[in-house]
C-alpha positions as CSV (number, residue, x, y, z in Angstrom):
1,X,-6.3,62.9,59.8
2,X,-3.0,64.1,60.6
3,X,-3.7,67.6,59.3
4,X,-7.1,67.3,61.1
5,X,-5.3,66.1,64.4
6,X,-2.9,69.0,64.2
7,X,-5.6,72.0,63.7
8,X,-7.2,70.2,66.7
9,X,-4.6,70.4,69.0
10,X,-3.8,74.1,67.8
11,X,-7.4,74.9,68.8
12,X,-7.4,73.1,71.8
13,X,-3.9,75.1,72.7
14,X,-5.4,78.2,71.7
15,X,-8.8,77.1,74.3
16,X,-6.5,76.5,76.6
17,X,-4.7,79.9,76.7
18,X,-7.8,81.7,76.8
19,X,-8.9,79.7,79.7
20,X,-5.6,80.8,81.3
21,X,-5.6,84.3,80.8
22,X,-9.5,84.6,81.8
23,X,-8.6,82.8,85.2
24,X,-5.6,84.7,85.9
25,X,-7.4,88.0,85.2
26,X,-10.5,86.7,87.2
27,X,-8.6,85.4,90.2
28,X,-6.1,88.5,90.3
29,X,-8.8,91.5,90.1
30,X,-12.0,89.2,91.5
31,X,-10.3,88.3,94.8
32,X,-9.5,91.9,95.7
33,X,-12.5,93.9,94.5
34,X,-15.0,91.1,95.0
35,X,-13.6,89.7,98.2
36,X,-14.7,85.9,96.4
37,X,-11.7,82.8,96.8
38,X,-10.2,81.3,94.0
39,X,-12.3,78.1,94.3
40,X,-15.4,80.3,93.6
41,X,-14.1,82.0,90.8
42,X,-12.6,79.1,89.2
43,X,-15.8,77.1,89.5
44,X,-17.7,79.8,87.7
45,X,-15.1,79.9,84.7
46,X,-15.7,76.2,84.5
47,X,-20.0,76.5,84.2
48,X,-19.2,79.1,81.9
49,X,-17.3,77.2,79.7
50,X,-20.1,74.4,79.8
51,X,-22.5,76.9,78.8
52,X,-20.8,77.8,75.9
53,X,-20.0,74.2,74.8
54,X,-23.9,73.9,75.4
55,X,-24.8,77.0,73.2
56,X,-22.6,75.7,70.3
57,X,-24.2,72.4,70.5
58,X,-27.8,73.4,70.3
59,X,-26.9,76.3,67.8
60,X,-25.7,73.2,65.3
61,X,-28.4,71.4,65.6
62,X,-30.8,73.8,65.0
63,X,-29.0,75.2,61.9
64,X,-29.1,71.7,60.4
65,X,-32.8,71.4,60.7
66,X,-32.9,74.6,58.5
67,X,-35.2,73.9,55.4
68,X,-33.2,73.7,52.2
69,X,-34.7,76.6,51.1
70,X,-32.9,78.6,53.5
71,X,-29.6,77.7,53.0
72,X,-29.4,78.0,49.4
73,X,-26.0,79.4,48.5
74,X,-27.2,81.5,45.8
75,X,-29.5,83.6,48.3
76,X,-28.9,87.2,48.4
77,X,-28.3,87.2,51.7
78,X,-25.2,84.8,51.4
79,X,-23.2,87.2,48.7
80,X,-19.7,87.7,49.0
81,X,-18.3,90.8,47.6
82,X,-15.5,91.1,45.9
83,X,-14.3,93.8,48.6
84,X,-14.8,91.1,51.2
85,X,-12.8,88.2,49.4
86,X,-9.9,91.2,49.2
87,X,-10.2,91.9,52.7
88,X,-9.8,88.2,53.7
89,X,-6.9,88.0,51.5
90,X,-5.2,91.1,53.2
91,X,-6.1,89.3,56.5
92,X,-3.5,86.6,55.2
93,X,-6.3,83.8,55.0
94,X,-4.6,81.3,52.5
95,X,-2.1,80.9,55.5
96,X,-4.2,80.2,58.3
97,X,-6.9,79.0,56.9
98,X,-5.8,75.2,56.7
99,X,-5.0,75.4,60.3
100,X,-8.8,75.9,60.9
101,X,-10.5,72.6,62.2
102,X,-13.1,70.9,59.3
103,X,-15.6,68.7,61.4
104,X,-18.3,69.0,58.8
105,X,-17.0,65.2,57.9
106,X,-17.5,63.9,61.8
107,X,-20.5,65.6,61.7
108,X,-22.6,65.3,58.4
109,X,-20.1,62.7,56.1
110,X,-19.7,65.7,53.9
111,X,-15.7,66.9,54.1
112,X,-15.1,70.8,53.0
113,X,-11.1,70.1,53.5
114,X,-10.5,69.8,49.5
115,X,-12.9,69.9,46.3
116,X,-13.2,66.5,44.6
117,X,-14.9,67.2,41.7
118,X,-14.7,70.9,40.0
119,X,-17.0,69.4,36.8
120,X,-19.8,68.0,39.0
121,X,-22.2,70.5,39.7
122,X,-24.7,68.6,42.2
123,X,-21.2,68.2,44.1
124,X,-20.3,71.4,43.6
125,X,-24.0,73.0,44.8
126,X,-24.1,70.5,47.9
127,X,-20.1,71.6,48.9
128,X,-21.6,75.5,48.5
129,X,-24.8,74.3,50.7
130,X,-22.6,73.1,53.3
131,X,-20.7,76.2,53.5
132,X,-23.4,78.2,54.1
133,X,-25.0,75.6,57.0
134,X,-21.2,75.9,58.6
135,X,-21.1,79.8,58.2
136,X,-24.4,80.4,59.7
137,X,-23.4,78.1,62.2
138,X,-20.5,79.9,63.6
139,X,-21.9,83.2,63.1
140,X,-24.6,82.5,65.3
141,X,-22.6,80.6,67.7
142,X,-20.1,83.8,67.8
143,X,-23.0,85.9,68.6
144,X,-25.0,83.8,71.0
145,X,-21.7,83.1,72.9
146,X,-22.2,86.6,74.4
147,X,-25.0,85.2,76.9
148,X,-22.7,83.4,78.9
149,X,-22.4,86.9,80.6
150,X,-25.6,85.9,82.3
151,X,-24.1,83.2,83.5
152,X,-22.5,84.9,86.6
153,X,-23.8,88.8,86.5
154,X,-21.3,89.9,89.6
155,X,-18.1,88.4,87.4
156,X,-19.5,89.2,83.8
157,X,-16.6,91.4,82.9
158,X,-14.0,89.3,84.4
159,X,-15.7,86.1,83.1
160,X,-17.9,86.4,80.9
161,X,-16.6,88.9,78.3
162,X,-13.1,87.3,77.4
163,X,-14.7,83.8,77.3
164,X,-17.1,85.3,74.8
165,X,-14.4,86.7,73.1
166,X,-12.2,84.1,72.8
167,X,-15.8,81.7,71.6
168,X,-16.1,84.8,69.3
169,X,-12.8,84.7,67.6
170,X,-12.8,81.1,67.4
171,X,-16.2,81.2,65.5
172,X,-15.6,83.4,63.6
173,X,-12.4,82.2,61.8
174,X,-14.1,79.2,60.3
175,X,-16.9,81.5,59.2
176,X,-14.4,83.6,57.0
177,X,-13.2,80.7,55.6
178,X,-16.7,79.4,54.1
179,X,-17.1,82.7,52.8
180,X,-13.5,82.9,51.4
181,X,-14.1,79.6,49.5
182,X,-17.7,79.5,48.2
183,X,-17.3,82.5,45.5
184,X,-14.6,80.0,44.0
185,X,-17.0,77.0,43.9
186,X,-19.7,79.2,42.4
187,X,-17.4,80.5,39.8
188,X,-16.5,77.0,38.9
189,X,-20.1,75.9,39.1
190,X,-21.6,78.8,36.5
191,X,-18.6,78.0,34.4
192,X,-20.2,74.6,34.1
193,X,-23.7,75.5,33.7
194,X,-22.2,77.6,30.7
195,X,-20.4,74.3,28.9
196,X,-22.8,72.3,29.7
197,X,-25.4,74.8,28.1
198,X,-23.4,75.4,24.9
199,X,-22.9,71.2,24.3
200,X,-26.6,70.9,24.7
201,X,-26.9,73.9,21.8
């Protein structure tokens, strides 16, 4: 719980920094170029943030109603190649992956912060399935977040784009974590299958 609270504080801090950066940029340029008041610009930023939150919430609900066959971790579409795993390692994912807030336990009752039983394939499959749910949700939110540019077309470059980029970063990082973790779970799953098969023979 302490780790979760620390991660949430970090994420909230990053969001605040993003809002402050966007506000300073939009106000300093928007007042001069578009002759808009500070209040109008700040209201546009707040409304854009609300739209982003709504987009993320709708995506989360939408993904959760996917048929199970759509989130089968063994589907080729969810394959994580070796080069991709190496790329994540080069990005230093081992150092920062635990700083990413994990809301799965709060939303679904299934936590993905640690693997509780590496020998139970039913549990491992559920774990991998949850990583797929999370991955799809975050990737869709990252892309659809750019719809926020339509909130105020006059300020799309000063407000919409910066907020969409911050949202993209905050969504893509947890998606990377899911794709980094899943191959390890899949390896354990297949080892268990071979072991159980050898015993049955």
